[in-house]
C-alpha positions as CSV (number, residue, x, y, z in Angstrom):
1,M,-12.3,-11.3,15.3
2,C,-9.6,-13.6,16.4
3,L,-8.1,-15.4,13.4
4,L,-7.6,-14.3,9.8
5,F,-5.7,-15.7,6.8
6,M,-5.3,-13.6,3.7
7,A,-3.9,-14.2,0.2
8,L,-3.1,-10.9,-1.4
9,R,-2.4,-10.9,-5.1
10,A,-1.2,-14.5,-4.6
11,H,-3.5,-16.1,-7.2
12,P,-3.8,-14.9,-10.9
13,D,-7.6,-14.9,-10.8
14,Y,-8.3,-13.8,-7.2
15,P,-6.3,-10.9,-6.0
16,L,-7.9,-11.0,-2.6
17,V,-8.8,-14.1,-0.7
18,V,-9.7,-14.0,3.0
19,A,-10.6,-16.8,5.4
20,A,-11.5,-15.6,8.9
21,N,-13.0,-16.7,12.2
22,R,-14.8,-14.5,14.7
23,D,-14.6,-15.7,18.3
24,E,-16.9,-14.1,20.8
25,F,-19.2,-14.8,23.8
26,Y,-22.4,-16.4,22.6
27,A,-24.5,-13.9,24.6
28,R,-23.2,-10.9,22.7
29,P,-25.9,-9.8,20.3
30,T,-24.8,-9.8,16.6
31,R,-26.4,-9.2,13.2
32,P,-25.5,-11.6,10.4
33,S,-23.6,-10.3,7.4
34,E,-25.6,-8.0,5.2
35,F,-25.5,-4.7,3.5
36,W,-26.1,-2.1,6.2
37,V,-29.3,0.0,6.0
38,D,-27.4,3.2,7.1
39,H,-24.4,2.4,4.8
40,P,-25.9,0.5,1.8
41,E,-22.4,0.1,0.2
42,L,-21.0,-1.8,3.2
43,L,-21.3,-5.6,3.6
44,A,-20.4,-6.9,7.1
45,G,-21.8,-8.4,10.2
46,R,-22.6,-6.0,13.0
47,D,-21.9,-6.0,16.8
48,L,-25.2,-4.8,18.3
49,Q,-23.6,-4.1,21.6
50,S,-21.1,-1.5,20.4
51,G,-22.3,-0.9,16.8
52,G,-19.1,-1.7,14.9
53,T,-17.9,-4.7,13.0
54,W,-14.9,-7.0,12.8
55,M,-14.6,-7.4,9.0
56,G,-16.3,-6.1,5.9
57,I,-16.0,-5.0,2.3
58,T,-17.8,-2.3,0.2
59,R,-19.1,-2.2,-3.3
60,G,-16.2,0.1,-4.1
61,G,-13.7,-2.6,-3.0
62,R,-12.7,-1.1,0.4
63,F,-11.8,-3.9,2.8
64,A,-11.0,-3.9,6.5
65,A,-10.6,-6.5,9.3
66,L,-9.6,-6.2,12.9
67,T,-8.3,-8.6,15.6
68,N,-7.8,-7.8,19.3
69,H,-4.3,-8.1,20.7
70,R,-4.5,-10.5,23.6
71,D,-3.1,-8.7,26.7
72,P,-5.6,-8.9,29.5
73,A,-3.5,-6.9,32.0
74,R,-3.8,-3.8,29.8
75,V,-7.5,-4.0,28.9
76,R,-9.5,-0.9,29.8
77,P,-13.3,-1.5,29.9
78,S,-13.9,2.2,29.3
79,A,-11.9,2.3,26.0
80,P,-13.9,3.0,22.8
81,S,-15.0,0.2,20.6
82,R,-12.3,-1.1,18.3
83,G,-14.9,-2.4,15.9
84,A,-15.8,1.3,15.1
85,L,-12.4,1.6,13.4
86,V,-13.4,-1.0,10.8
87,A,-16.8,0.6,10.2
88,D,-15.3,4.1,10.0
89,Y,-12.8,3.1,7.3
90,L,-15.4,1.1,5.2
91,S,-17.9,3.9,5.4
92,G,-15.4,6.7,4.7
93,H,-13.4,7.8,1.7
94,D,-9.8,8.2,3.1
95,A,-6.9,6.8,1.2
96,P,-5.2,4.1,3.3
97,I,-2.2,6.3,4.2
98,D,-4.5,9.1,5.3
99,Y,-6.5,6.7,7.4
100,Q,-3.2,5.6,9.0
101,N,-2.7,9.2,10.2
102,K,-6.1,9.1,11.9
103,L,-5.3,5.7,13.5
104,A,-2.1,7.0,14.8
105,A,-3.8,10.0,16.4
106,S,-6.3,7.8,18.2
107,A,-4.1,4.8,19.0
108,A,-3.6,5.5,22.7
109,A,-7.3,5.7,23.3
110,H,-8.0,2.1,22.3
111,N,-7.3,-1.3,23.7
112,A,-4.7,-3.2,21.7
113,Y,-5.6,-4.2,18.2
114,N,-4.4,-5.1,14.7
115,L,-6.1,-3.6,11.6
116,L,-5.8,-4.7,8.0
117,Y,-7.4,-2.2,5.7
118,G,-7.3,-1.0,2.1
119,S,-8.3,-3.0,-1.0
120,A,-7.0,-5.8,-3.2
121,V,-4.7,-3.4,-4.9
122,Q,-3.3,-1.7,-1.8
123,M,-3.5,-3.2,1.7
124,R,-2.0,-1.8,4.9
125,Y,-1.4,-3.1,8.4
126,F,-1.6,-1.0,11.5
127,A,-1.2,-2.0,15.2
128,N,-1.4,0.3,18.1
129,T,1.1,-1.9,20.1
130,G,4.3,-0.6,18.6
131,A,4.6,-2.6,15.4
132,P,5.5,-0.3,12.5
133,P,2.6,0.3,10.1
134,H,3.3,-0.7,6.5
135,E,1.9,-1.6,3.2
136,L,1.7,-5.3,2.5
137,A,3.4,-6.9,-0.5
138,A,1.8,-9.8,-2.4
139,G,1.8,-13.0,-0.4
140,V,-0.1,-15.1,2.2
141,Y,-0.5,-13.7,5.7
142,G,-1.9,-14.9,9.0
143,L,-3.2,-12.8,11.9
144,S,-4.5,-13.9,15.3
145,N,-4.2,-12.0,18.6
146,D,-0.6,-11.0,18.4
147,M,1.3,-9.2,15.6
148,L,0.9,-10.0,11.9
149,D,2.4,-13.4,11.1
150,T,3.4,-14.1,14.7
151,P,4.1,-17.9,14.4
152,W,1.5,-19.3,16.7
153,P,0.7,-22.9,15.8
154,K,-2.7,-22.2,14.3
155,V,-1.3,-19.3,12.3
156,V,1.5,-21.3,10.8
157,K,-0.7,-24.2,10.1
158,G,-3.5,-22.1,8.6
159,K,-1.2,-20.1,6.3
160,S,0.1,-23.3,4.9
161,R,-3.4,-24.7,4.4
162,L,-4.6,-21.5,2.8
163,A,-1.7,-21.6,0.3
164,Q,-2.8,-25.1,-0.7
165,A,-6.5,-24.2,-0.8
166,L,-5.8,-21.5,-3.4
167,H,-5.2,-24.3,-5.9
168,A,-8.8,-25.5,-5.5
169,L,-10.5,-22.1,-6.2
170,P,-13.2,-21.3,-6.9
171,S,-14.2,-24.0,-4.5
172,T,-13.9,-22.7,-0.9
173,E,-14.5,-25.9,1.1
174,A,-10.8,-26.4,1.9
175,M,-10.8,-22.9,3.4
176,F,-13.8,-23.7,5.6
177,E,-12.1,-26.9,6.6
178,L,-9.1,-25.0,7.9
179,L,-11.3,-22.6,9.7
180,R,-13.2,-25.5,11.4
181,D,-9.9,-27.1,12.7
182,D,-10.4,-27.7,16.4
183,H,-7.0,-29.2,17.1
184,I,-5.5,-28.0,20.4
185,A,-1.7,-27.3,20.2
186,P,0.7,-29.1,22.6
187,D,1.5,-27.2,25.7
188,E,5.1,-26.7,24.7
189,H,4.0,-24.8,21.6
190,L,1.5,-22.5,23.3
191,P,2.1,-18.8,23.6
192,R,2.0,-17.1,26.9
193,T,-0.3,-14.1,26.6
194,G,-1.4,-13.5,30.2
195,V,-4.5,-15.8,30.3
196,S,-4.6,-19.1,32.2
197,L,-3.1,-22.3,30.7
198,D,-6.6,-23.7,30.2
199,W,-7.5,-20.7,28.1
200,E,-4.3,-20.8,26.2
201,R,-5.1,-24.4,25.3
202,L,-8.7,-23.5,24.3
203,L,-7.6,-20.5,22.2
204,S,-4.9,-22.4,20.4
205,A,-7.5,-24.1,18.1
206,A,-8.5,-22.3,14.9
207,F,-12.1,-23.2,15.8
208,V,-12.7,-22.4,19.5
209,Q,-15.4,-24.2,21.6
210,S,-16.4,-23.7,25.2
211,P,-19.8,-23.4,26.9
212,D,-20.0,-19.6,26.8
213,Y,-17.4,-18.5,24.3
214,G,-16.3,-19.8,20.9
215,T,-16.1,-19.3,17.2
216,R,-19.4,-17.6,16.2
217,S,-18.7,-17.4,12.5
218,C,-16.4,-18.7,9.7
219,T,-16.2,-16.4,6.7
220,V,-14.6,-16.7,3.3
221,L,-14.2,-13.7,1.0
222,L,-13.2,-14.0,-2.7
223,V,-12.5,-10.9,-4.8
224,A,-11.9,-12.0,-8.4
225,A,-9.8,-10.2,-11.0
226,D,-12.9,-9.4,-13.0
227,G,-14.5,-7.6,-9.9
228,R,-16.8,-10.4,-8.8
229,V,-17.1,-10.7,-5.0
230,S,-18.2,-13.8,-3.1
231,W,-18.8,-13.6,0.6
232,E,-20.0,-16.6,2.6
233,E,-20.5,-16.6,6.4
234,R,-21.3,-19.8,8.3
235,R,-22.5,-19.1,11.9
236,F,-22.4,-21.3,15.0
237,G,-23.9,-21.4,18.4
238,P,-22.9,-23.2,21.6
239,A,-21.5,-26.7,21.0
240,A,-20.6,-25.7,17.5
241,Q,-24.2,-26.0,16.4
242,P,-24.9,-24.4,13.0
243,D,-26.8,-21.1,13.3
244,G,-27.3,-20.0,9.8
245,T,-25.4,-19.1,6.6
246,S,-25.2,-15.8,4.7
247,C,-24.1,-16.0,1.0
248,V,-23.7,-12.7,-0.9
249,S,-22.3,-12.1,-4.4
250,F,-22.0,-8.8,-6.2
251,S,-19.7,-7.0,-8.6
252,L,-17.4,-4.2,-7.6
253,A,-17.9,-0.7,-9.0
254,P,-16.2,-0.3,-12.3
255,G,-12.5,0.6,-11.9
256,S,-12.2,-0.7,-8.4
257,L,-9.4,-3.0,-9.3
258,A,-7.9,-1.0,-12.2
259,A,-5.4,1.0,-10.3
260,R,-3.8,1.6,-7.0
261,Q,-5.6,3.9,-4.7
262,P,-3.9,7.3,-4.4
263,V,-1.3,7.7,-1.8
264,R,-0.8,11.0,-0.1
265,G,1.4,12.2,2.7
266,N,4.5,10.3,4.0
267,D,4.1,6.5,3.4
268,T,5.9,4.9,6.3
């Protein structure tokens, strides 16, 4: 995944709101969002090339999402799939701080990434690029292919638009509109991440479009204070042609939002 906006305990009726885009090569095989046969509690899309996922939620309220950290000079083709980290957290039972210890132990093995994981009542951030791991306070966040809240133009703009879109809930159309924003940032505002200028321009849009690579899906997740979950994924093919929609609604297991998950070990 390449772009995510999250409102964490920033709305009285929706403690977790996520709007996210997955950018990928169109040729990479993918399953649409669904409950997994091998993990029936887990709702997510699935990367059929490596078996992991980029974002998902469980019936127990566990949530995780990952973005790659853009640094082409340091990419190792032999490194293990980063999408497995999302699937492992969602299918497991570790408290967030305990999973952080596992992430730290395997950090050097993976290409650079950012991971948000936890639940609506306790969300943590981990990056294997040197940024300190920490628990997130209530607020609105943006994450692309650098550190959390790095002020790239599309991150700054998207955070502002998400904050405004919260006023329209339960309607999610304003969130899908911000995810479909194909505006290219001016050259003087572009980051320099090691790709060509043409690619920096292309990737500066929230909604990416090129012949072989682009935004494959826009997803909005709402977790309501009463435990109702709404997940809508709108998929796209080349030339931004619609390629299907998945809409899933369910209720979290009783008690999922009642209390903070237990914290064990040293919370750093």
